[in-house]
C-alpha positions as CSV (number, residue, x, y, z in Angstrom):
1,M,119.3,-31.1,-80.5
2,T,119.9,-34.7,-80.0
3,D,117.7,-37.2,-78.7
4,A,119.7,-37.6,-75.3
5,T,119.5,-33.5,-75.2
6,R,115.1,-33.0,-75.7
7,S,112.7,-33.8,-74.1
8,E,108.9,-33.8,-75.0
9,I,107.1,-31.7,-72.3
10,S,103.5,-30.3,-71.5
11,L,102.7,-27.0,-70.2
12,K,99.5,-25.3,-69.1
13,V,100.2,-21.8,-70.0
14,N,97.0,-19.6,-69.0
15,G,94.9,-22.8,-69.2
16,K,96.3,-23.8,-72.5
17,T,97.8,-26.9,-72.6
18,H,101.3,-26.7,-75.0
19,R,103.3,-29.7,-76.0
20,L,106.8,-29.1,-76.6
21,T,109.8,-30.6,-77.7
22,V,112.7,-28.5,-75.5
23,D,116.6,-28.4,-75.1
24,H,116.9,-29.3,-71.5
25,R,118.8,-26.5,-71.2
26,R,116.1,-24.0,-72.3
27,S,114.3,-21.8,-70.3
28,L,110.7,-21.9,-69.2
29,L,110.9,-18.0,-69.9
30,D,112.5,-18.8,-73.4
31,A,109.7,-21.7,-74.0
32,L,107.0,-19.5,-72.7
33,R,108.4,-16.1,-75.0
34,E,109.4,-17.8,-78.4
35,D,107.6,-21.9,-78.1
36,T,103.9,-20.8,-77.4
37,K,104.3,-16.7,-77.6
38,N,103.4,-15.5,-74.5
39,T,105.7,-12.7,-74.5
40,G,104.5,-11.0,-71.4
41,P,107.0,-12.5,-69.3
42,K,110.5,-10.1,-70.2
43,K,113.9,-11.0,-70.3
44,G,115.2,-8.2,-68.6
45,C,118.2,-9.5,-66.9
46,D,118.6,-13.3,-68.0
47,F,120.2,-14.0,-64.4
48,G,117.4,-13.6,-61.9
49,Q,118.0,-11.0,-60.4
50,C,115.4,-8.2,-61.8
51,G,112.2,-10.3,-61.7
52,A,111.0,-9.2,-65.3
53,C,110.2,-13.1,-65.8
54,T,108.5,-14.1,-62.8
55,V,105.8,-16.0,-63.7
56,L,103.5,-18.2,-61.2
57,L,104.3,-22.1,-61.5
58,D,101.2,-24.2,-59.9
59,G,100.4,-20.9,-58.2
60,K,103.8,-19.9,-56.7
61,R,106.1,-17.2,-58.0
62,V,109.2,-18.0,-60.1
63,V,111.7,-16.2,-61.9
64,S,111.4,-17.9,-65.3
65,C,114.8,-17.2,-66.6
66,L,116.4,-19.4,-64.1
67,T,113.5,-22.5,-64.3
68,L,114.0,-25.3,-66.7
69,A,111.0,-25.9,-69.1
70,V,111.4,-29.6,-68.6
71,A,111.6,-29.1,-64.9
72,A,108.1,-27.0,-65.7
73,D,106.6,-30.6,-67.4
74,G,103.3,-30.7,-66.3
75,A,102.8,-27.7,-64.4
76,Q,100.2,-25.1,-64.5
77,V,101.8,-21.7,-65.7
78,T,100.7,-18.5,-65.2
79,T,101.8,-15.3,-67.2
80,V,100.4,-11.7,-67.0
81,E,98.6,-12.4,-70.2
82,G,96.4,-15.4,-67.8
83,L,95.9,-12.9,-64.7
84,A,92.5,-11.3,-65.7
85,A,89.6,-14.0,-65.7
86,D,86.4,-13.4,-67.9
87,D,88.1,-10.0,-68.8
88,E,87.7,-8.6,-65.0
89,L,90.9,-7.5,-63.3
90,R,92.6,-9.0,-60.3
91,P,92.1,-6.8,-57.1
92,V,95.8,-6.3,-57.7
93,Q,95.9,-4.9,-61.2
94,E,93.1,-2.3,-60.8
95,A,95.0,-1.2,-58.2
96,F,98.0,-0.8,-60.5
97,L,96.4,0.7,-62.9
98,R,94.2,3.2,-60.3
99,L,97.5,3.8,-58.0
100,D,100.2,4.4,-61.0
101,G,101.9,1.6,-59.9
102,F,103.9,1.3,-63.5
103,Q,105.4,3.2,-65.5
104,C,107.2,2.4,-68.9
105,G,105.4,-1.0,-68.0
106,F,108.7,-3.4,-69.3
107,C,108.8,-4.7,-65.6
108,T,104.7,-4.8,-65.2
109,P,104.1,-8.3,-65.8
110,G,106.7,-9.4,-63.5
111,Q,105.4,-7.0,-60.7
112,L,102.2,-8.3,-60.9
113,C,102.8,-12.0,-61.3
114,S,104.9,-11.3,-57.6
115,A,102.2,-9.4,-56.2
116,I,99.9,-12.0,-56.6
117,G,102.4,-14.1,-55.2
118,V,103.5,-11.8,-52.4
119,L,99.4,-12.1,-51.2
120,A,99.2,-15.9,-51.5
121,E,102.3,-16.1,-49.3
122,H,101.3,-13.9,-46.8
123,R,97.8,-15.8,-46.6
124,A,99.4,-18.7,-46.1
125,G,101.3,-17.3,-43.2
126,W,105.0,-17.2,-44.6
127,P,107.0,-14.8,-42.6
128,S,109.9,-12.9,-44.9
129,A,113.3,-12.0,-43.6
130,V,111.6,-8.5,-41.8
131,T,109.0,-10.4,-40.3
132,A,109.5,-9.7,-36.3
133,D,107.9,-12.7,-35.0
134,V,108.0,-15.8,-36.4
135,S,106.3,-17.9,-34.4
136,P,104.0,-20.6,-35.5
137,D,100.4,-18.8,-34.0
138,H,101.3,-15.5,-34.9
139,V,99.5,-13.4,-37.7
140,C,101.7,-11.4,-39.6
141,E,100.5,-8.0,-40.3
142,L,101.0,-6.6,-43.8
143,D,102.4,-3.3,-44.3
144,A,104.7,-1.5,-46.0
145,D,108.0,-3.2,-44.8
146,E,106.6,-6.3,-45.6
147,V,105.5,-5.6,-48.9
148,R,108.9,-4.0,-49.6
149,E,110.9,-7.1,-48.4
150,R,108.6,-9.5,-50.2
151,M,108.8,-7.5,-53.1
152,S,112.5,-7.0,-53.3
153,G,113.4,-9.4,-55.8
154,N,111.6,-7.3,-58.9
155,L,113.5,-3.8,-60.0
156,C,111.5,-1.6,-61.4
157,R,114.0,1.0,-63.7
158,C,111.3,3.7,-63.4
159,G,111.3,3.8,-60.0
160,A,107.6,3.1,-59.3
161,Y,108.1,1.5,-56.0
162,P,106.0,3.6,-53.4
163,S,103.2,3.5,-56.2
164,I,103.7,-0.3,-56.3
165,V,103.7,-0.9,-52.4
166,R,100.2,1.5,-52.2
167,A,98.8,-1.1,-55.1
168,V,99.6,-4.0,-53.4
169,L,98.5,-3.2,-49.8
170,D,95.2,-1.9,-51.4
171,A,94.8,-5.2,-53.3
172,A,95.7,-7.2,-50.1
173,E,92.8,-5.0,-48.5
174,R,90.5,-5.3,-51.2
175,E,90.6,-9.1,-51.3
176,E,90.3,-9.1,-47.6
177,V,87.2,-7.0,-47.8
178,K,85.8,-9.8,-50.1
179,R,86.5,-12.7,-48.1
């Protein structure tokens, strides 16, 4: 790296600020795993196709293997390690455990971050490719088809999809009851 190909960045990862010097081509995934030692996001395909590296960037889900670390400068990054607050699991984490939403666990960190992103997107009224009525005043119901479409960027090699869909729907229901 030369001065022309690197930058000083600051990432707030799971509440802790990290100041890093990174090559401009370094992915957020590599910075998270190698520089901040947050190994929850997994390097699956390294092409943005499997979702194993999904994290929340300022609350929105991204595949960290396709996100440049320099583009995340100043952002808040939440990995699976930062989802639970005060050792209390989020409803989606509890549902994944209770309803067997994971098998080997390799994809689980990305699945969990994506599920939290899905629930936030749905709450915000964002439509998906299967949303029938996209008019501004229509409230889209979160059903199995919506969850499958919204989670489609996350692959599970073990085939836990039915359990993952049930877990996301269960978490959505529990979060709604809490409000």
